[in-house]
N, C-alpha and C positions, 0 to 999 in steps of 0.2 A: 496478461494486461488487457484491459478494456479501455479504449479511447472514448472518453465521455464527450469531450468537446474538441474536435479536430480543428486545426488552424484553417480557417477559410481562406486566409491569405497570409503573407509574411508579417502582417501587423497584429495578428491575433495570437493569443496564448493557446497551448495545448494542455488539456486536462485529461489525466488518465487515472484509472482505478486499478490497483494491484491487489488481488485478494489472496490472503494467506489461508484463511479458514472462514467458515461462516461467522459473521460478526466481527471479523478482523480484516481491515483493509487499509491500504496506504493510498491516499490521493496525492498525485503529483501534478505540479504546474510548471510548465516551461514557457517563459516569456520570450518574445522575439529579441529583447535586448540582452539575452544571455543569462538572466536570473532564473534560478530554479528553487522550488520550495516543495515541502511535503507535509501532509497532515495525516497523522495516525488516528484511525477511527476504530474504537473497540466497543462493540455493542452486543452484549449477550444478556438477554433478559428472559430467563426461564429457570424453573426449578431443575436441579440436577441431583442425581443419585451420587453416592460416593464413587461407584465404579465409573460413572460418566465424568466426574471430576478428575479421576486418575487418568482416564483416556485423554481428556483435554490437556492435562499436564504433560503427558507423553508427547502429544502433538506439538505443544508449545515449546518443547525443548529445542525444536528446529527453528523457532522464531528469531533468535539473535542472528543466526546465519542468513536467514531470509532477509532481515533488515539490512545486514551488511551488503548483501547482493544488490538491494535496491539503492543503497548509498553509492555503490560502485557504478551502477547504471547512471545515477545522477551526475557523478563526477565525469563519466564518459561523455555526457551531453554538454558539459561546461566548455 
């Protein structure tokens, strides 16, 4: 996890980037009033061979568990 915008004080939100793979990240925001939000960003813009697609598919099989872990982290901050 990379903190993009740390809370300067208790009145500011904290924004963090959680990277799953190149081009796949989850941006999270924690507001001081207890609200939490997440934005999923998927950006892969390049030509890929069939073998590269298969390798990417194998990597992305772990994606649902990774997302569930981020949801559990968000619940823990609530």
